[in-house]
Structure formats: C-alpha cells, structure tokens
ZAKE-225765 format. One record per residue: x, y, z of N, C-alpha, C in turn. Coordinates in Angstrom, 3 decimals. Each point is the difference from the previous one (the first is absolute). Layout:
+----------+----------+----------+----------+----------+----------+----------+----------+----------+
!   n_east !  n_north !     n_up !  ca_east ! ca_north !    ca_up !   c_east !  c_north !     c_up !
+----------+----------+----------+----------+----------+----------+----------+----------+----------+
!        X !        Y !        Z !        X !        Y !        Z !        X !        Y !        Z !
...
+----------+----------+----------+----------+----------+----------+----------+----------+----------+
***
This chain:
+----------+----------+----------+----------+----------+----------+----------+----------+----------+
!   n_east !  n_north !     n_up !  ca_east ! ca_north !    ca_up !   c_east !  c_north !     c_up !
+----------+----------+----------+----------+----------+----------+----------+----------+----------+
!   -9.890 !    4.025 !  -19.097 !    1.173 !   -0.752 !    0.432 !    1.270 !    0.782 !   -0.328 !
!    0.927 !    0.054 !    0.961 !    1.246 !    0.725 !   -0.176 !    1.135 !   -0.986 !   -0.204 !
!    0.726 !    0.159 !   -1.070 !    1.198 !   -0.806 !   -0.203 !    1.171 !    0.757 !    0.606 !
!    0.649 !   -0.590 !    0.969 !    1.099 !    0.675 !    0.680 !    1.322 !   -0.435 !   -0.610 !
!    0.983 !    0.872 !    0.132 !    1.296 !   -0.272 !   -0.592 !    1.101 !    0.206 !    1.029 !
!    0.883 !   -0.963 !    0.129 !    1.247 !    0.157 !    0.721 !    0.921 !   -1.105 !   -0.489 !
!    1.246 !    0.076 !    0.361 !    1.006 !   -0.916 !   -0.508 !   -0.395 !   -1.460 !    0.221 !
!   -0.034 !   -0.779 !   -1.053 !   -0.277 !   -1.438 !    0.024 !   -1.452 !   -0.314 !    0.338 !
!   -0.871 !    0.968 !   -0.082 !   -1.407 !   -0.194 !    0.355 !   -0.621 !   -1.195 !   -0.718 !
!    0.280 !   -0.117 !   -1.282 !   -0.640 !   -1.050 !   -0.793 !    0.712 !   -1.340 !    0.062 !
!    1.116 !   -0.057 !    0.708 !    0.795 !   -1.222 !    0.046 !   -0.276 !   -0.851 !    1.234 !
!   -0.679 !    0.581 !    0.988 !   -0.095 !   -0.626 !    1.318 !   -1.379 !   -0.596 !    0.227 !
!   -0.034 !   -1.164 !    0.610 !   -1.261 !   -0.597 !    0.435 !   -0.262 !    0.451 !    1.434 !
!   -0.851 !    0.975 !    0.175 !   -0.230 !    0.579 !    1.319 !   -0.783 !   -0.960 !    0.885 !
!    0.172 !    0.147 !    1.321 !   -0.488 !   -1.027 !    0.917 !   -1.098 !    0.450 !    0.948 !
!   -0.273 !    1.292 !    0.093 !   -0.989 !    0.448 !    0.976 !   -1.417 !   -0.371 !   -0.440 !
!   -0.943 !    0.116 !    0.932 !   -1.362 !   -0.459 !   -0.268 !   -0.711 !    0.856 !   -1.026 !
!    0.095 !    1.322 !    0.144 !   -0.743 !    0.885 !   -0.900 !    0.871 !    1.153 !   -0.493 !
!    1.253 !   -0.295 !   -0.314 !    0.862 !    1.005 !   -0.583 !    0.630 !    0.981 !    0.961 !
!    0.062 !   -0.340 !    1.295 !    0.620 !    0.924 !    0.951 !    1.460 !    0.262 !   -0.354 !
!    0.720 !   -1.053 !   -0.407 !    1.413 !    0.200 !   -0.340 !    0.149 !    0.873 !   -1.244 !
!   -0.899 !   -0.150 !   -0.964 !    0.036 !    0.863 !   -1.185 !   -0.281 !    1.450 !    0.400 !
!   -0.977 !    0.189 !    0.886 !   -0.334 !    1.345 !    0.467 !    1.201 !    0.654 !    0.675 !
!    0.653 !   -0.725 !    0.895 !    1.158 !    0.534 !    0.718 !    1.088 !    0.417 !   -0.982 !
!    0.317 !   -0.874 !   -0.932 !    1.059 !    0.301 !   -0.959 !   -0.404 !    1.106 !   -0.964 !
!   -1.284 !    0.111 !   -0.284 !   -0.476 !    1.091 !   -0.850 !    0.173 !    1.337 !    0.705 !
!   -0.422 !    0.053 !    1.266 !    0.113 !    1.236 !    0.777 !    1.462 !    0.412 !    0.154 !
!    0.872 !   -0.992 !    0.243 !    1.409 !    0.277 !    0.288 !    0.892 !   -0.146 !   -1.231 !
!   -0.626 !   -0.094 !   -1.172 !    0.717 !    0.014 !   -1.279 !    1.047 !   -1.103 !   -0.102 !
!   -0.405 !   -1.201 !    0.427 !    0.891 !   -1.149 !   -0.119 !    1.208 !    0.061 !    0.917 !
!   -0.150 !    0.604 !    1.151 !    1.125 !    0.209 !    0.913 !    0.694 !   -1.308 !    0.364 !
!    1.305 !    0.053 !    0.078 !    0.808 !   -1.129 !    0.439 !    0.571 !    0.296 !    1.379 !
!    0.323 !   -1.080 !    0.743 !    0.636 !    0.108 !    1.318 !   -0.862 !    0.751 !    1.011 !
!   -1.319 !   -0.208 !   -0.069 !   -0.896 !    0.626 !    0.951 !   -0.164 !   -0.810 !    1.276 !
!   -0.892 !    0.484 !    0.883 !   -0.294 !   -0.663 !    1.274 !   -1.505 !   -0.238 !    0.124 !
!   -0.350 !   -1.165 !    0.528 !   -1.414 !   -0.311 !    0.208 !   -0.238 !   -0.563 !    1.394 !
!   -1.247 !    0.139 !    0.467 !   -0.499 !   -0.656 !    1.210 !   -1.261 !   -0.736 !   -0.422 !
!   -0.008 !   -1.314 !    0.151 !   -1.098 !   -0.848 !   -0.476 !   -0.660 !   -0.666 !    1.204 !
!   -1.137 !    0.548 !    0.432 !   -0.701 !   -0.494 !    1.184 !   -1.136 !   -0.925 !   -0.428 !
!    0.092 !   -1.262 !    0.406 !   -0.915 !   -1.025 !   -0.465 !    0.470 !   -0.522 !   -1.343 !
!    1.251 !   -0.396 !   -0.058 !    0.653 !   -0.325 !   -1.275 !   -0.449 !   -1.325 !   -0.596 !
!   -0.515 !   -0.916 !    0.845 !   -0.602 !   -1.237 !   -0.502 !    1.020 !   -0.836 !   -0.781 !
!   -0.353 !   -0.471 !   -1.189 !    0.909 !   -0.802 !   -0.816 !    1.217 !    0.839 !   -0.427 !
!    1.160 !   -0.632 !   -0.144 !    1.195 !    0.772 !   -0.354 !   -0.008 !    0.552 !   -1.416 !
!   -0.696 !   -0.676 !   -0.923 !   -0.003 !    0.448 !   -1.395 !   -1.420 !    0.152 !   -0.553 !
!   -0.845 !   -0.984 !    0.193 !   -1.339 !   -0.009 !   -0.581 !   -0.885 !    1.059 !    0.649 !
!   -0.605 !    0.851 !   -0.813 !   -0.845 !    1.107 !    0.479 !    0.731 !    0.775 !    1.093 !
!    1.262 !    0.304 !   -0.256 !    0.808 !    0.741 !    0.957 !    0.346 !    1.364 !   -0.592 !
!   -0.200 !    1.053 !    0.770 !    0.145 !    1.357 !   -0.518 !    1.443 !    0.461 !   -0.146 !
!    0.945 !   -0.700 !    0.654 !    1.379 !    0.510 !    0.017 !    1.023 !   -0.924 !   -0.636 !
!   -0.422 !   -1.185 !   -0.413 !    0.949 !   -0.966 !   -0.566 !    0.733 !    0.571 !   -1.216 !
!   -0.735 !    0.562 !   -0.930 !    0.617 !    0.523 !   -1.224 !    0.879 !    1.206 !    0.307 !
!   -0.397 !    0.811 !    0.978 !    0.829 !    1.139 !    0.385 !    1.375 !   -0.472 !    0.453 !
!    0.023 !   -1.078 !    0.783 !    1.269 !   -0.549 !    0.479 !    0.753 !   -0.722 !   -1.118 !
!   -0.692 !   -0.873 !   -0.712 !    0.656 !   -0.885 !   -0.974 !    0.505 !    0.755 !   -1.224 !
!   -0.826 !    0.877 !   -0.540 !    0.330 !    0.632 !   -1.276 !    0.553 !    1.422 !    0.134 !
!   -0.252 !    0.662 !    1.151 !    0.421 !    1.388 !    0.142 !    0.915 !    0.224 !    1.202 !
!    0.413 !   -1.097 !    0.616 !    1.026 !    0.028 !    1.051 !   -0.412 !    0.819 !    1.220 !
!   -1.278 !   -0.070 !    0.370 !   -0.454 !    0.687 !    1.197 !    0.344 !   -0.815 !    1.247 !
!    0.114 !    0.697 !    1.120 !    0.185 !   -0.611 !    1.313 !   -1.240 !    0.280 !    0.835 !
!   -0.174 !   -0.786 !    1.062 !   -1.155 !    0.266 !    0.848 !   -0.241 !   -1.086 !    1.005 !
!   -1.225 !   -0.038 !    0.504 !   -0.366 !   -0.973 !    1.016 !   -1.368 !   -0.591 !   -0.317 !
!   -0.115 !   -1.299 !    0.196 !   -1.265 !   -0.725 !   -0.101 !   -0.440 !   -0.350 !    1.410 !
!   -1.259 !    0.275 !    0.318 !   -0.538 !   -0.367 !    1.312 !   -1.259 !   -0.818 !   -0.213 !
!    0.042 !   -1.230 !    0.506 !   -1.083 !   -0.960 !   -0.194 !   -0.074 !   -0.895 !    1.233 !
!   -1.191 !   -0.205 !    0.526 !   -0.125 !   -0.790 !    1.221 !   -0.194 !   -1.484 !   -0.245 !
!   -0.327 !   -0.391 !   -1.225 !   -0.235 !   -1.412 !   -0.310 !    1.316 !   -0.672 !   -0.363 !
!    0.451 !   -0.883 !    0.853 !    1.325 !   -0.612 !   -0.165 !    0.113 !   -0.853 !   -1.260 !
!   -1.107 !   -0.513 !   -0.524 !    0.082 !   -0.822 !   -1.212 !    0.470 !    0.820 !   -1.194 !
!   -0.333 !    1.285 !   -0.017 !    0.479 !    0.871 !   -1.076 !    1.420 !    0.463 !    0.268 !
!    0.283 !    0.373 !    1.232 !    1.324 !    0.498 !    0.355 !    1.066 !   -1.069 !   -0.248 !
!   -0.351 !   -1.272 !    0.173 !    0.955 !   -1.084 !   -0.229 !    0.492 !   -0.041 !   -1.443 !
!   -0.762 !    0.579 !   -0.905 !    0.386 !    0.004 !   -1.415 !    0.912 !    1.171 !   -0.359 !
!    0.079 !    0.999 !    0.845 !    0.718 !    1.221 !   -0.359 !    1.493 !   -0.205 !   -0.277 !
!    0.728 !   -0.770 !    0.826 !    1.457 !   -0.061 !   -0.204 !    0.427 !   -0.495 !   -1.381 !
!   -0.807 !   -0.828 !   -0.635 !    0.399 !   -0.576 !   -1.287 !   -0.205 !    0.947 !   -1.180 !
!   -0.840 !    1.029 !    0.178 !   -0.309 !    0.869 !   -1.151 !    0.106 !    1.496 !    0.288 !
!    0.093 !    0.402 !    1.269 !    0.095 !    1.415 !    0.337 !    1.306 !    0.268 !    0.746 !
!    0.619 !    1.121 !   -0.298 !    1.261 !    0.371 !    0.639 !   -0.146 !    1.091 !    1.041 !
!   -1.197 !    0.548 !    0.131 !   -0.208 !    1.115 !    0.922 !   -0.208 !   -0.500 !    1.427 !
!   -0.101 !    0.924 !    0.927 !   -0.321 !   -0.307 !    1.390 !   -1.434 !   -0.499 !    0.099 !
!   -0.248 !   -0.943 !    0.908 !   -1.373 !   -0.450 !    0.222 !   -0.193 !   -0.355 !    1.466 !
!   -1.245 !    0.140 !    0.450 !   -0.354 !   -0.299 !    1.385 !   -1.294 !   -0.798 !    0.010 !
!   -0.016 !   -1.051 !    0.777 !   -1.230 !   -0.755 !    0.222 !   -0.610 !    0.515 !    1.305 !
!   -0.989 !    0.869 !   -0.119 !   -0.575 !    0.643 !    1.177 !   -1.312 !    0.670 !   -0.366 !
!   -0.784 !    0.264 !    1.020 !   -1.196 !    0.828 !   -0.144 !    0.466 !    1.422 !   -0.307 !
!   -0.446 !    0.560 !   -1.101 !    0.446 !    1.331 !   -0.407 !   -0.330 !    1.070 !    1.022 !
!   -1.012 !   -0.246 !    0.825 !   -0.382 !    0.982 !    1.018 !    0.852 !   -0.089 !    1.258 !
!    0.895 !   -0.980 !    0.055 !    0.812 !   -0.190 !    1.209 !    1.390 !    0.617 !   -0.124 !
!    0.281 !    0.654 !   -1.102 !    1.352 !    0.473 !   -0.292 !    0.135 !    1.495 !    0.311 !
!    1.128 !    0.363 !    0.591 !    0.328 !    1.407 !    0.213 !    0.711 !    0.496 !   -1.266 !
!   -0.756 !    0.598 !   -0.891 !    0.542 !    0.370 !   -1.304 !    1.036 !    1.112 !    0.099 !
!   -0.167 !    0.902 !    0.928 !    0.979 !    1.074 !    0.147 !    1.378 !   -0.587 !    0.317 !
!    0.040 !   -0.940 !    0.928 !    1.269 !   -0.642 !    0.362 !    0.538 !   -0.854 !   -1.134 !
!   -0.884 !   -0.767 !   -0.630 !    0.439 !   -0.905 !   -1.050 !    0.498 !    0.738 !   -1.237 !
!   -0.668 !    1.069 !   -0.390 !    0.456 !    0.755 !   -1.169 !    1.410 !    0.533 !    0.238 !
!    0.266 !    0.451 !    1.214 !    1.348 !    0.472 !    0.337 !    0.986 !   -1.160 !   -0.012 !
!   -0.398 !   -1.127 !    0.577 !    0.870 !   -1.176 !    0.044 !    0.360 !   -0.469 !   -1.410 !
!   -0.962 !    0.045 !   -0.907 !    0.233 !   -0.457 !   -1.371 !    0.684 !    1.050 !   -0.866 !
!    0.194 !    1.183 !    0.527 !    0.663 !    1.045 !   -0.760 !   -0.835 !    0.576 !   -1.122 !
!   -1.318 !   -0.001 !    0.165 !   -0.880 !    0.534 !   -1.032 !    0.150 !    1.524 !   -0.077 !
!   -0.085 !    0.560 !   -1.203 !   -0.002 !    1.459 !   -0.126 !   -1.297 !    0.576 !    0.546 !
!    0.000 !    1.284 !    0.295 !   -1.216 !    0.645 !    0.495 !   -1.094 !    0.028 !   -1.062 !
!    0.404 !    0.038 !   -1.268 !   -0.944 !   -0.057 !   -1.105 !    0.107 !   -1.373 !   -0.656 !
!   -1.012 !   -0.832 !    0.218 !   -0.032 !   -1.372 !   -0.504 !   -0.883 !   -0.013 !   -1.249 !
!    0.369 !   -0.790 !   -0.980 !   -0.671 !    0.078 !   -1.294 !   -1.399 !   -0.597 !   -0.023 !
!   -0.218 !   -1.113 !    0.708 !   -1.295 !   -0.679 !   -0.150 !   -0.399 !   -0.711 !    1.273 !
!   -1.258 !    0.188 !    0.376 !   -0.639 !   -0.730 !    1.102 !   -1.196 !   -0.761 !   -0.550 !
!    0.013 !   -1.323 !    0.162 !   -1.125 !   -0.851 !   -0.377 !   -0.666 !   -0.498 !    1.273 !
!   -1.307 !    0.271 !    0.144 !   -0.743 !   -0.447 !    1.181 !   -1.140 !   -0.898 !   -0.438 !
!    0.124 !   -1.289 !    0.328 !   -0.963 !   -1.011 !   -0.447 !   -0.142 !   -1.034 !    1.101 !
!   -0.686 !    0.387 !    1.075 !   -0.167 !   -0.872 !    1.159 !   -1.446 !   -0.471 !    0.087 !
!   -0.213 !   -1.010 !    0.806 !   -1.339 !   -0.555 !    0.173 !   -0.329 !   -0.102 !    1.472 !
!   -1.215 !    0.417 !    0.393 !   -1.038 !    0.691 !   -0.760 !    0.308 !    1.482 !   -0.121 !
!   -0.891 !    0.791 !   -0.645 !    0.274 !    1.421 !   -0.198 !    0.264 !    0.772 !    1.290 !
!   -0.604 !   -0.413 !    1.089 !    0.236 !    0.693 !    1.272 !    1.455 !   -0.102 !    0.429 !
!    0.656 !   -1.110 !   -0.339 !    1.413 !   -0.163 !    0.332 !    0.850 !    0.952 !   -0.833 !
!   -0.329 !    0.139 !   -1.270 !    0.721 !    0.944 !   -0.853 !   -0.074 !    1.399 !    0.582 !
!   -1.183 !    0.384 !    0.452 !   -0.188 !    1.335 !    0.565 !    0.799 !    0.167 !    1.292 !
!   -0.029 !   -1.009 !    0.874 !    0.756 !    0.076 !    1.252 !    1.495 !    0.119 !   -0.275 !
!    0.471 !   -0.725 !   -0.997 !    1.416 !    0.055 !   -0.348 !    0.371 !    1.376 !   -0.547 !
!   -0.883 !    0.582 !   -0.809 !    0.247 !    1.339 !   -0.530 !    0.232 !    0.990 !    1.134 !
!   -0.784 !   -0.108 !    1.059 !    0.106 !    0.935 !    1.125 !    1.325 !   -0.145 !    0.743 !
!    0.663 !   -1.149 !   -0.159 !    1.259 !   -0.239 !    0.703 !    1.232 !    0.437 !   -0.786 !
!   -0.166 !    0.317 !   -1.269 !    1.150 !    0.405 !   -0.805 !    0.470 !    1.400 !    0.395 !
!    1.305 !    0.238 !    0.015 !    0.539 !    1.321 !    0.383 !   -0.085 !    0.996 !   -1.156 !
!   -1.230 !    0.354 !   -0.373 !   -0.218 !    0.876 !   -1.146 !    0.469 !    1.426 !    0.262 !
!    0.264 !    0.318 !    1.255 !    0.529 !    1.313 !    0.341 !    1.493 !    0.110 !   -0.291 !
!    0.659 !   -1.144 !   -0.160 !    1.456 !   -0.016 !   -0.193 !    0.406 !   -0.551 !   -1.363 !
!   -0.780 !   -0.935 !   -0.531 !    0.317 !   -0.626 !   -1.283 !   -1.114 !    0.293 !   -1.006 !
!    0.407 !    0.195 !   -1.252 !   -0.966 !    0.231 !   -1.068 !    0.150 !   -1.086 !   -1.063 !
!   -1.088 !   -0.261 !   -0.699 !   -0.006 !   -0.988 !   -1.069 !   -0.418 !    0.682 !   -1.301 !
!    0.762 !   -0.216 !   -1.059 !   -0.341 !    0.614 !   -1.283 !   -1.317 !   -0.542 !   -0.541 !
!   -0.202 !   -1.320 !    0.161 !   -1.207 !   -0.670 !   -0.496 !   -0.536 !   -0.927 !    1.083 !
!   -1.315 !   -0.020 !    0.173 !   -0.650 !   -0.944 !    0.920 !   -1.157 !   -0.659 !   -0.729 !
!   -0.074 !   -1.325 !    0.084 !   -1.228 !   -0.698 !   -0.396 !   -0.592 !   -0.586 !    1.273 !
!   -1.225 !    0.436 !    0.291 !   -0.643 !   -0.320 !    1.283 !   -1.276 !   -0.787 !   -0.267 !
!   -0.036 !   -1.233 !    0.491 !   -1.183 !   -0.851 !   -0.210 !   -1.006 !    0.224 !    1.123 !
!   -1.133 !    0.626 !   -0.352 !   -1.038 !    0.268 !    0.995 !   -1.168 !   -0.979 !   -0.088 !
!   -0.115 !   -0.722 !   -1.123 !   -1.064 !   -1.007 !   -0.179 !   -1.379 !    0.545 !    0.349 !
!   -0.291 !    1.187 !   -0.488 !   -1.273 !    0.628 !    0.365 !   -1.198 !   -0.796 !   -0.508 !
!    0.207 !   -0.813 !   -1.012 !   -1.111 !   -0.796 !   -0.527 !   -0.491 !   -1.027 !    1.015 !
!    0.828 !   -0.349 !    0.975 !   -0.420 !   -0.968 !    1.014 !    0.205 !    0.517 !    1.425 !
!    0.403 !    1.264 !    0.114 !    0.175 !    0.612 !    1.315 !   -0.838 !    1.274 !    0.054 !
!    0.001 !    0.648 !    1.155 !   -0.810 !    1.223 !    0.092 !    0.768 !    1.207 !   -0.531 !
!   -0.750 !    1.003 !   -0.423 !    0.603 !    1.196 !   -0.581 !    0.843 !    0.776 !    1.001 !
!   -0.295 !   -0.161 !    1.285 !    0.685 !    0.789 !    1.014 !    1.500 !   -0.237 !   -0.032 !
!    0.421 !   -1.252 !   -0.110 !    1.428 !   -0.310 !   -0.009 !    0.693 !    0.646 !   -1.190 !
!   -0.640 !   -0.055 !   -1.149 !    0.592 !    0.636 !   -1.180 !    0.127 !    1.506 !    0.214 !
!   -1.052 !    0.612 !    0.495 !    0.019 !    1.450 !    0.188 !    1.017 !    0.418 !    1.056 !
!    0.131 !   -0.783 !    1.057 !    0.975 !    0.328 !    1.041 !    1.422 !   -0.148 !   -0.518 !
!    0.248 !   -1.015 !   -0.821 !    1.342 !   -0.164 !   -0.572 !    0.321 !    1.177 !   -0.914 !
!   -0.979 !    0.468 !   -0.725 !    0.213 !    1.147 !   -0.889 !    0.302 !    1.266 !    0.800 !
!   -0.660 !    0.161 !    1.134 !    0.253 !    1.177 !    0.838 !    1.437 !   -0.008 !    0.520 !
!    0.454 !   -1.166 !    0.427 !    1.370 !   -0.105 !    0.514 !    1.017 !    0.354 !   -1.081 !
!   -0.157 !   -0.580 !   -1.173 !    0.981 !    0.233 !   -1.055 !   -0.088 !    1.428 !   -0.542 !
!   -1.186 !    0.540 !   -0.027 !   -0.144 !    1.410 !   -0.393 !    0.717 !    0.914 !    0.996 !
!   -0.095 !   -0.315 !    1.266 !    0.663 !    0.786 !    1.045 !    1.495 !    0.089 !   -0.229 !
!    0.574 !   -1.085 !   -0.519 !    1.446 !   -0.030 !   -0.213 !    0.395 !    0.353 !   -1.435 !
!   -0.930 !    0.589 !   -0.723 !    0.348 !    0.581 !   -1.284 !   -0.133 !   -0.889 !   -1.213 !
!   -0.589 !   -1.184 !    0.159 !   -0.132 !   -0.914 !   -1.138 !   -1.208 !    0.362 !   -0.860 !
!    0.097 !   -0.293 !   -1.265 !   -1.054 !    0.301 !   -0.952 !   -0.458 !   -1.280 !   -0.690 !
!   -1.298 !   -0.239 !   -0.014 !   -0.519 !   -1.177 !   -0.705 !    0.028 !    0.269 !   -1.503 !
!    0.717 !   -0.841 !   -0.706 !    0.019 !    0.079 !   -1.457 !   -1.090 !   -0.895 !   -0.591 !
!   -0.197 !   -1.169 !    0.616 !   -1.007 !   -0.947 !   -0.484 !   -0.792 !   -0.539 !    1.197 !
!   -1.187 !    0.536 !    0.277 !   -0.817 !   -0.524 !    1.094 !   -0.793 !   -1.231 !   -0.434 !
!   -0.228 !   -0.898 !    0.932 !   -0.897 !   -1.146 !   -0.211 !    0.319 !   -0.786 !   -1.269 !
!    1.259 !   -0.364 !   -0.126 !    0.405 !   -0.859 !   -1.117 !   -0.705 !   -1.347 !    0.144 !
!   -0.542 !   -0.511 !   -1.102 !   -0.749 !   -1.271 !    0.010 !    0.703 !   -1.027 !   -0.878 !
!   -0.177 !   -1.289 !    0.327 !    0.638 !   -1.008 !   -0.853 !   -0.951 !   -0.623 !   -1.013 !
!   -1.303 !    0.075 !    0.228 !   -0.949 !   -0.532 !   -0.977 !   -0.992 !    1.050 !   -0.487 !
!   -0.601 !    0.727 !    0.940 !   -0.994 !    1.014 !   -0.367 !   -0.081 !    1.048 !    1.101 !
!    0.065 !    1.287 !   -0.348 !   -0.014 !    1.058 !    1.010 !   -1.221 !   -0.013 !    0.905 !
!   -1.133 !   -0.479 !   -0.496 !   -1.209 !   -0.014 !    0.822 !   -0.123 !   -1.273 !    0.831 !
!    0.976 !   -0.893 !   -0.130 !   -0.097 !   -1.280 !    0.696 !    1.156 !   -0.261 !    0.962 !
!    1.220 !    0.364 !   -0.363 !    1.117 !   -0.368 !    0.862 !    1.110 !    1.060 !    0.088 !
!   -0.343 !    1.259 !    0.272 !    1.057 !    0.982 !    0.257 !    0.752 !   -0.378 !    1.271 !
!    1.322 !   -0.017 !   -0.061 !    0.710 !   -0.528 !    1.168 !    1.280 !    0.729 !    0.377 !
!    0.502 !    0.924 !   -0.829 !    1.244 !    0.676 !    0.353 !   -0.051 !    1.483 !   -0.356 !
!    0.760 !    0.804 !    0.769 !    0.308 !    1.385 !   -0.347 !    1.488 !    0.071 !   -0.327 !
!    0.346 !    0.744 !   -1.066 !    1.399 !    0.171 !   -0.403 !    0.386 !    1.458 !    0.195 !
!    1.026 !    0.222 !    0.816 !    0.428 !    1.334 !    0.408 !    1.407 !    0.326 !   -0.506 !
!    0.296 !    1.294 !   -0.010 !    1.374 !    0.480 !   -0.160 !    0.218 !    1.123 !    0.997 !
!    1.268 !    0.279 !    0.273 !    0.334 !    1.194 !    0.775 !    0.490 !    1.052 !   -0.987 !
!   -0.698 !    1.124 !   -0.109 !    0.332 !    1.004 !   -1.023 !    1.429 !    0.527 !    0.063 !
!    0.629 !   -0.045 !    1.183 !    1.371 !    0.494 !    0.118 !    1.024 !   -0.974 !   -0.579 !
!   -0.429 !   -1.234 !   -0.272 !    0.957 !   -1.039 !   -0.381 !   -0.194 !   -0.525 !   -1.412 !
!   -0.988 !    0.506 !   -0.704 !   -0.273 !   -0.484 !   -1.359 !   -0.254 !    1.192 !   -0.926 !
!    0.030 !   -0.274 !   -1.282 !   -0.314 !    1.005 !   -1.011 !   -1.491 !   -0.076 !   -0.302 !
!   -0.770 !    0.929 !    0.580 !   -1.452 !   -0.044 !   -0.181 !   -0.402 !    0.195 !   -1.455 !
!    0.774 !    0.749 !   -0.747 !   -0.324 !    0.201 !   -1.415 !    0.021 !   -1.312 !   -0.770 !
!    0.815 !   -0.931 !    0.486 !    0.110 !   -1.303 !   -0.649 !   -1.187 !   -0.900 !    0.307 !
!   -0.833 !    0.410 !    0.969 !   -1.053 !   -0.889 !    0.495 !   -1.378 !    0.317 !   -0.551 !
!   -0.129 !    1.061 !   -0.750 !   -1.329 !    0.374 !   -0.471 !   -0.627 !   -1.095 !   -0.850 !
!    0.808 !   -0.733 !   -0.742 !   -0.538 !   -1.069 !   -0.834 !   -0.470 !   -1.202 !    0.825 !
!    0.438 !   -0.074 !    1.256 !   -0.388 !   -1.110 !    0.871 !   -1.123 !    0.370 !    0.960 !
!   -0.245 !    1.270 !    0.171 !   -0.925 !    0.470 !    1.033 !   -1.452 !   -0.356 !   -0.342 !
!   -0.740 !   -0.446 !    1.020 !   -1.436 !   -0.227 !   -0.125 !   -0.690 !    0.699 !    1.162 !
!   -1.299 !    0.218 !   -0.092 !   -0.721 !    0.642 !    1.102 !   -1.168 !   -0.838 !    0.494 !
!   -0.036 !   -1.255 !   -0.417 !   -1.053 !   -0.908 !    0.454 !    0.506 !   -1.430 !   -0.111 !
!   -0.764 !   -0.941 !    0.532 !    0.371 !   -1.398 !   -0.087 !    0.215 !   -0.434 !   -1.450 !
!    1.122 !   -0.693 !   -0.230 !    0.385 !   -0.340 !   -1.364 !    0.595 !   -1.397 !   -0.046 !
!   -0.321 !   -0.743 !   -1.027 !    0.625 !   -1.290 !   -0.225 !    1.494 !    0.202 !   -0.227 !
!    0.816 !   -0.816 !    0.643 !    1.446 !    0.238 !   -0.039 !    0.559 !    0.010 !   -1.416 !
!   -0.547 !   -0.822 !   -0.881 !    0.518 !   -0.053 !   -1.362 !   -0.274 !    1.267 !   -0.786 !
!   -0.905 !    0.827 !    0.530 !   -0.245 !    1.284 !   -0.640 !    0.956 !    1.073 !    0.496 !
!    0.802 !   -0.339 !    1.000 !    0.970 !    0.950 !    0.554 !    1.391 !   -0.284 !   -0.541 !
!    0.431 !   -1.254 !    0.073 !    1.353 !   -0.347 !   -0.426 !   -0.024 !   -1.180 !   -0.948 !
!    0.777 !    0.108 !   -1.037 !    0.133 !   -1.089 !   -0.953 !    1.366 !    0.147 !   -0.660 !
!    0.878 !   -0.931 !    0.299 !    1.361 !    0.118 !   -0.489 !    0.119 !   -0.584 !   -1.406 !
+----------+----------+----------+----------+----------+----------+----------+----------+----------+
***
C-alpha cells in the first residue's frame, strides 16, 4: 500500500468510488485550478470522481450524464458546466472549443454503461487535438469481453498514453478488475509515479491511500 502526500491530503473526505480522485491529485501533486471532463458523472457528489477536485481544489470542467434524475441535482451542489445527454451524441471537438478548454486537459473520467458505450465514446474524443494528463477508463472486463479492453488500450497507446495501473479492482483482482488508469508522459512527472505504478490487476487500496 502506498501512502500518497499532497496538500490537505489527510483533511479531505474523498468521494470517488475507488480512489480515482486521490490518484489524480497524487499524479498532479495536488494541483489547483485544473480542468476535468467527467463522462458518465452519475450522482453529483456520491461516488463521483470530480466533486472533490471542484470543491476543494477549484477545478473547472464538464459533467455529462444522460439520466435526468441525477442531472437535476447538479445545480445545488456543482458549479461547473453540465449536460444531460448521451455522451456518444456530443461533438467534443466543437464543445471543447466552445467551453474554452485548453489543449492539455488535466483529467478525463470515463464511466459509462455498458462497457461498449464507454468504448464508442472513447473513439469519438478528439485525441488528435486534445491531451489529458490523467485518464481513468472503466472497461468492466470482469463482466465484458477482453476485446473491448484491448481495443481501448490500443487506441490510447496510439496517442501516447501509458497505463500506470491496469485492471484496478474494488474488491479482489481475480474477481472484479474494472478500470485502467493512464497518464500522458508529456504532461506528468513520471519519476513521481513509480510508487503508484503496478503491472497487474491490483486492489485499489493497495495503490492509493491518503
């Protein structure tokens, strides 16, 4: 287990499902005023990968969720941009320009249902024009076929991303591996990541612990 350190690490009650927000802040050394794209954002705070980034570290970004019951809760607790829509129906190249996003965005969270939708959405992102420092990609290989996971890895490898933590699991690596955690080597300090790096499926609590 790796204990990570960044400003206020021990003071915050993190909200993501398996430490994605801790991972992002660990990689980016507690960065403030960053940018995120949260695809399949679900609840505004509970098990949400970007809530703490916005609330405690003053990040900006966009939440995209197609279920209106969740989106209806956003205005009372989130200050960022949000859209109630199918994530696969959006022209991200146009929208990123409209929202004034930088070419290098700090974090992309992809958590759509089912896994085939996540993969289809990945193919629609303008990865040739925009880069993400950190990506957490939910492939749900424990309940989907290996092909989708492998194809998603090929796409991200093509655009220069490196898997730091493959097949992150929430209960047991041999039972429920469900996410790959990536970085873009041009946008992060790789020397800072050796303590987080794994080469096989790993329980999330063995990767990050604030």
